[in-house]
C-alpha positions in Angstrom: 75.1 13.3 -100.1 77.8 11.9 -102.3 77.4 11.7 -106.1 79.0 9.5 -108.7 80.8 10.6 -111.9 77.5 11.2 -113.6 76.1 13.3 -110.8 73.7 10.6 -109.6 73.2 10.2 -105.9 75.1 7.4 -104.4 73.0 5.3 -102.0 75.0 4.3 -98.9 74.8 0.5 -98.4 74.7 -0.5 -94.8 76.8 -3.4 -93.7 75.1 -6.3 -91.9 76.6 -5.0 -88.7 75.1 -1.5 -89.2 71.7 -3.0 -90.1 71.8 -5.1 -86.9 72.7 -2.2 -84.8 69.9 0.0 -86.3 67.5 -2.9 -85.7 68.6 -3.2 -82.1 68.3 0.6 -81.6 64.8 0.5 -83.0 63.8 -2.5 -80.9 65.1 -1.0 -77.6 64.3 2.7 -78.2 61.0 2.8 -76.3 62.5 0.9 -73.3 65.5 3.2 -73.1 63.2 6.3 -73.2 61.1 4.8 -70.4 64.2 4.3 -68.3 65.4 7.8 -69.0 62.0 9.1 -67.8 62.2 7.0 -64.7 65.7 8.3 -64.0 64.5 11.9 -64.4 61.9 11.2 -61.6 64.5 9.7 -59.3 67.6 11.9 -59.9 67.4 15.7 -59.9 69.3 17.5 -62.6 72.2 18.8 -60.6 75.9 18.5 -60.2 77.5 16.6 -57.3 80.7 17.4 -55.6 82.8 14.3 -55.6 86.0 12.9 -56.9 86.2 12.8 -60.7 86.6 9.0 -60.8 83.6 8.6 -58.5 81.5 10.9 -60.6 82.5 8.9 -63.7 81.2 5.7 -62.1 78.0 7.5 -61.1 77.4 8.5 -64.8 78.4 5.1 -66.1 75.9 3.4 -63.8 73.1 5.7 -65.1 74.1 5.0 -68.7 74.2 1.3 -68.1 70.8 1.4 -66.6 69.4 3.4 -69.6 70.8 0.7 -71.9 69.3 -2.1 -69.9 72.6 -3.4 -68.7 71.3 -4.1 -65.2 74.1 -6.3 -63.9 76.6 -3.6 -64.9 74.3 -1.0 -63.1 74.4 -3.1 -59.9 78.2 -3.6 -60.1 78.8 0.1 -60.8 76.4 1.3 -58.1 78.4 -0.8 -55.6 81.7 0.7 -56.9 80.2 4.2 -56.6 79.0 3.6 -53.0 82.4 2.2 -52.0 84.3 5.1 -53.6 82.0 7.7 -52.1 82.1 6.2 -48.6 85.9 5.8 -48.8 86.2 9.5 -49.7 84.0 10.5 -46.8 86.0 8.4 -44.4 89.3 9.8 -45.6 87.9 13.4 -45.2 87.1 12.5 -41.6 90.6 11.2 -41.0 89.8 7.4 -41.1 92.4 6.6 -43.7 93.0 3.0 -42.7 89.3 2.2 -42.4 88.7 3.7 -45.9 91.2 1.2 -47.4 88.9 -1.7 -46.5 86.3 -3.3 -48.8 82.7 -2.2 -48.7 81.7 -4.9 -46.2 84.2 -3.7 -43.6 83.5 0.0 -44.4 79.8 -0.5 -43.7 80.7 -2.4 -40.6 82.9 0.5 -39.3 80.3 3.1 -40.3 77.5 1.1 -38.6 79.6 0.5 -35.4 80.3 4.2 -35.2 76.8 5.4 -35.9 77.9 7.4 -38.9 75.1 6.4 -41.3 71.4 5.5 -40.7 70.9 1.7 -40.1 68.4 1.6 -42.9 71.0 2.7 -45.4 73.6 0.3 -44.0 71.2 -2.6 -44.5 70.4 -1.4 -48.1 74.1 -1.2 -48.9 74.7 -4.7 -47.5 71.8 -6.1 -49.5 73.1 -4.5 -52.7 76.6 -5.8 -52.0 75.3 -9.3 -51.3 73.2 -9.3 -54.5 76.3 -8.2 -56.5 78.7 -10.8 -55.0 77.6 -13.8 -57.1 78.1 -11.7 -60.3 81.7 -10.9 -59.1 82.7 -14.1 -57.3 81.6 -17.6 -58.4 79.3 -19.0 -55.7 78.0 -22.6 -55.3 74.6 -23.4 -56.7 72.8 -23.3 -53.3 74.2 -19.8 -52.4 71.2 -17.7 -51.3 72.2 -14.6 -53.2 72.6 -16.3 -56.6 70.1 -15.2 -59.2 69.0 -18.8 -59.7 68.0 -19.0 -56.0 66.2 -15.6 -56.2 64.2 -16.8 -59.2 63.1 -19.9 -57.2 62.2 -17.9 -54.1 60.5 -14.9 -55.8 59.0 -17.0 -58.6 60.0 -14.4 -61.1 62.1 -14.3 -64.3 65.8 -13.3 -63.8 65.4 -10.1 -66.0 62.6 -8.8 -63.8 64.6 -9.5 -60.6 67.8 -7.9 -61.9 66.0 -4.9 -63.2 64.2 -4.4 -59.9 67.6 -4.6 -58.1 69.2 -2.2 -60.6 66.5 0.4 -59.8 67.1 0.0 -56.1 70.8 0.3 -56.8 70.3 3.6 -58.6 68.1 4.9 -55.8 70.6 3.9 -53.2 73.5 5.4 -55.2 71.7 8.7 -55.3 70.7 8.6 -51.6 74.3 7.9 -50.6 75.5 10.8 -52.9 73.5 13.3 -50.9 74.1 11.9 -47.4 76.9 12.9 -45.2 78.5 10.7 -42.5 77.8 11.7 -38.9 
């Protein structure tokens, strides 16, 4: 602790920004702990063999989830899945196919029976849910969050959190699955 010229302890004054951040940390602490506990149940504590950039995306998606940044989690999970599948296709010699977007990659994988149909459907669902966050869609577009709120009769935060959890699960499942 710092002292003044007379040996008295100097109290550190927090700036308004620091006070706001501490308040935010306190208000969100319990939620973040619960999300960490949920992740510990879903993801085993182990290292994965993958490209460094791909591994960074995986970790960033987890951190985003912990911090309640669910749209970021969904976007990053999509990026991870695309990276991971591209790497797997390249390793199998399908370089041209690996250069496509996720929609075409899944179409190729599906057509060639390289991944279980259930996982292909889950990837497509996640990709479709992500799209309105990346590409502006008209109001009536079925994958916009406003339409999901209307159909599911749920608040947007609940829907996005639910989708983020599914994205984390799918991201992990893809990371431990090899292509046929």
